[in-house]
C-alpha positions as CSV (number, residue, x, y, z in Angstrom):
1,M,-134.7,-207.5,-56.5
2,N,-133.9,-204.1,-55.1
3,R,-131.4,-205.6,-52.6
4,I,-129.6,-207.4,-55.4
5,V,-129.3,-204.1,-57.4
6,V,-127.9,-202.3,-54.4
7,A,-125.4,-205.1,-53.7
8,I,-124.3,-205.0,-57.3
9,A,-124.0,-201.2,-57.2
10,L,-121.9,-201.3,-54.1
11,A,-119.7,-204.1,-55.4
12,S,-119.0,-202.1,-58.5
13,A,-118.4,-198.9,-56.6
14,L,-115.8,-200.7,-54.4
15,A,-114.0,-202.5,-57.2
16,G,-110.5,-201.2,-57.5
17,C,-110.9,-199.0,-54.4
18,A,-108.1,-198.1,-52.1
19,G,-107.5,-195.7,-49.3
20,K,-105.0,-194.6,-46.7
21,L,-105.5,-192.4,-43.7
22,D,-102.6,-190.8,-41.8
23,Y,-102.3,-188.5,-38.8
24,I,-99.2,-186.4,-38.4
25,R,-98.7,-185.2,-34.8
26,P,-97.8,-181.6,-34.2
27,P,-94.1,-180.9,-33.6
28,A,-93.0,-180.5,-30.0
29,L,-92.8,-176.8,-29.1
30,G,-90.7,-175.2,-26.5
31,A,-92.3,-173.3,-23.7
32,A,-94.0,-170.2,-25.0
33,E,-93.2,-166.9,-23.3
34,N,-96.4,-165.9,-21.5
35,S,-95.3,-162.9,-19.5
36,K,-93.6,-159.5,-20.0
37,I,-92.0,-156.8,-17.8
38,I,-93.2,-153.2,-18.5
39,N,-91.3,-150.3,-17.1
40,K,-94.3,-148.5,-15.7
41,P,-96.2,-148.5,-12.4
42,R,-98.9,-151.2,-12.1
43,Q,-101.6,-148.5,-11.9
44,A,-100.6,-147.0,-15.2
45,V,-100.3,-150.4,-17.0
46,W,-103.7,-151.5,-15.7
47,D,-105.4,-148.2,-16.7
48,A,-104.0,-148.4,-20.3
49,A,-104.7,-152.2,-20.7
50,V,-108.4,-152.2,-19.9
51,P,-109.6,-150.0,-22.8
52,Q,-107.1,-151.4,-25.2
53,L,-108.3,-155.0,-24.6
54,G,-111.9,-153.8,-25.0
55,K,-111.0,-152.6,-28.5
56,E,-109.9,-156.0,-29.6
57,F,-111.9,-159.2,-30.4
58,F,-111.6,-160.5,-26.8
59,V,-114.5,-160.5,-24.3
60,I,-113.7,-159.0,-20.9
61,N,-115.5,-161.3,-18.4
62,N,-114.1,-160.1,-15.1
63,L,-112.0,-157.3,-13.6
64,D,-110.5,-157.2,-10.1
65,K,-108.1,-154.3,-9.8
66,S,-107.2,-155.0,-6.2
67,S,-105.8,-158.4,-7.0
68,G,-104.6,-157.4,-10.5
69,L,-106.7,-159.9,-12.4
70,I,-108.4,-159.5,-15.7
71,N,-110.3,-162.5,-17.2
72,I,-110.9,-162.4,-20.9
73,S,-112.0,-165.0,-23.5
74,Y,-111.8,-165.8,-27.2
75,T,-114.3,-168.0,-29.0
76,G,-114.1,-169.0,-32.6
77,D,-111.6,-170.4,-35.2
78,P,-109.0,-172.5,-33.4
79,E,-106.4,-172.8,-36.3
80,K,-104.6,-169.6,-35.5
81,Y,-104.1,-170.4,-31.8
82,I,-103.6,-174.2,-31.5
83,D,-101.7,-176.9,-33.4
84,C,-103.4,-180.2,-33.7
85,G,-101.2,-181.8,-36.4
86,R,-102.4,-182.8,-39.8
87,I,-104.8,-185.3,-41.3
88,V,-104.1,-186.8,-44.7
89,S,-106.7,-189.0,-46.4
90,Y,-106.1,-190.7,-49.8
91,V,-109.1,-192.2,-51.6
92,K,-109.2,-194.1,-54.9
93,N,-112.3,-195.5,-56.5
94,A,-114.3,-195.3,-59.8
95,R,-114.5,-191.5,-59.5
96,G,-110.7,-191.2,-59.5
97,E,-108.1,-190.3,-56.9
98,R,-108.5,-187.7,-54.1
99,T,-106.1,-186.6,-51.4
100,Y,-107.2,-184.5,-48.5
101,D,-104.4,-182.8,-46.5
102,F,-105.4,-180.3,-43.9
103,A,-104.7,-179.0,-40.4
104,A,-106.5,-180.9,-37.8
105,S,-107.3,-177.6,-36.1
106,K,-109.1,-176.4,-39.2
107,Q,-112.5,-175.0,-38.2
108,Q,-114.5,-176.9,-40.8
109,M,-113.6,-179.7,-43.3
110,T,-115.5,-182.1,-45.5
111,Y,-113.6,-185.0,-46.7
112,E,-113.6,-188.8,-47.5
113,V,-112.0,-191.7,-45.8
114,M,-111.7,-195.2,-47.4
115,T,-111.2,-197.9,-44.7
116,S,-113.5,-201.0,-44.9
117,N,-115.9,-198.9,-46.9
118,L,-116.1,-195.3,-48.2
119,F,-117.2,-192.7,-45.7
120,F,-118.0,-189.0,-46.0
121,L,-117.0,-186.9,-43.0
122,N,-117.9,-183.4,-41.9
123,R,-115.6,-182.3,-39.2
124,Q,-115.9,-179.1,-37.1
125,M,-113.5,-177.7,-34.5
126,N,-114.3,-174.8,-32.2
127,L,-112.1,-173.1,-29.5
128,E,-112.9,-171.3,-26.4
129,G,-109.8,-169.7,-24.8
130,R,-110.2,-168.4,-21.3
131,V,-107.3,-166.2,-20.3
132,N,-106.3,-164.9,-16.8
133,L,-104.1,-161.8,-17.0
134,I,-102.2,-161.1,-13.8
135,F,-100.7,-157.7,-13.2
136,E,-97.9,-157.9,-10.5
137,E,-95.9,-155.0,-9.1
138,V,-92.2,-155.8,-9.5
139,G,-91.1,-152.4,-8.3
140,P,-92.4,-148.9,-8.1
141,D,-91.9,-148.4,-11.8
142,Q,-92.0,-152.0,-13.1
143,T,-95.0,-154.3,-13.7
144,R,-95.0,-158.0,-14.7
145,V,-98.0,-159.1,-16.8
146,S,-98.7,-162.8,-17.2
147,A,-101.2,-164.5,-19.5
148,N,-102.4,-168.0,-18.5
149,T,-104.9,-169.6,-20.8
150,R,-107.3,-172.5,-20.4
151,Y,-108.0,-173.9,-23.9
152,V,-111.4,-175.8,-24.4
153,V,-111.6,-177.4,-27.8
154,K,-114.7,-179.1,-29.1
155,R,-114.7,-181.5,-32.1
156,D,-118.0,-182.4,-33.8
157,L,-117.8,-185.2,-36.4
158,T,-120.6,-186.5,-38.6
159,V,-119.9,-189.6,-40.7
160,R,-122.1,-190.8,-43.6
161,D,-121.7,-194.0,-45.6
162,V,-122.6,-194.8,-49.2
163,R,-126.0,-196.0,-48.0
164,E,-126.7,-192.5,-46.6
165,K,-126.6,-193.9,-43.0
166,S,-125.0,-191.3,-40.7
167,Q,-123.7,-191.1,-37.2
168,S,-122.4,-188.2,-35.1
169,R,-120.3,-187.6,-32.1
170,S,-118.8,-184.8,-30.1
171,D,-115.7,-184.7,-27.9
172,V,-114.1,-182.0,-25.8
173,V,-110.5,-181.7,-24.6
174,N,-109.0,-179.1,-22.2
175,F,-105.4,-178.0,-21.7
176,N,-103.5,-175.0,-20.5
177,T,-100.7,-172.7,-21.8
178,N,-97.7,-174.8,-22.8
179,T,-99.5,-178.1,-22.5
180,S,-101.5,-180.4,-24.7
181,A,-104.4,-182.9,-24.8
182,S,-105.6,-185.7,-27.2
183,F,-109.0,-186.5,-28.6
184,P,-110.0,-190.2,-28.5
185,P,-109.9,-192.0,-31.8
186,S,-113.2,-192.3,-33.6
187,N,-113.3,-196.0,-34.4
188,E,-112.3,-196.9,-37.9
189,F,-112.3,-193.3,-39.1
190,G,-109.0,-192.8,-37.2
191,D,-109.8,-189.2,-36.4
192,T,-107.6,-188.8,-33.4
193,A,-105.8,-185.6,-32.7
194,T,-103.3,-184.2,-30.2
195,C,-103.8,-180.4,-29.7
196,Q,-101.3,-178.0,-28.1
197,A,-101.2,-174.3,-27.6
198,S,-99.1,-172.4,-30.1
199,G,-98.5,-169.4,-27.8
200,V,-99.9,-167.0,-30.4
201,L,-102.9,-166.1,-28.3
202,E,-100.8,-165.2,-25.3
203,R,-98.4,-163.1,-27.5
204,E,-101.3,-161.3,-29.1
205,I,-102.8,-160.4,-25.8
206,L,-99.6,-159.3,-24.2
207,S,-98.7,-157.1,-27.3
208,N,-101.8,-155.0,-26.5
209,I,-100.5,-154.3,-23.0
210,R,-97.8,-151.6,-22.9
């Protein structure tokens, strides 16, 4: 009897249902500028950069003055520093119509997808950016500083159906400054994404070095 009631309830819930799921890839970006020339000796630029970077939200992992290398990292919200396109999900059922339109790099999003059935998704994105700063002497009073980033992006996805049955998966992609990488699609939920560096992280770091 209970199975019949559940079946009737599900049939009623799905009557008149419709849904559409779209993914919009990020626009192609030109190569981001990831170096600058400073008209000061390398020693002076280095000595000013270390305390300044320490004041920001970056973590300094390693310093090697002889080779001119500083390794720093950022961990947290990816939306400001990478572009993963947009996800648009339209759902229509007895509860009405809903449209979810959000950046695929958004740190956390709860939304619905209607494919063969109605699914409730909780999606989380996290970024770790590992940056190598290279200080090169161009001349006695000129220094080139370059920022090269390794982006490590993790996507955690939990999917729940109308019967409260859930499943989870995690995926990680890696890419460098001025490159991109794609997450694998998550079956019928269509949650693929191509992520690329926006160049903002490199610009922010270089702006702190004068």
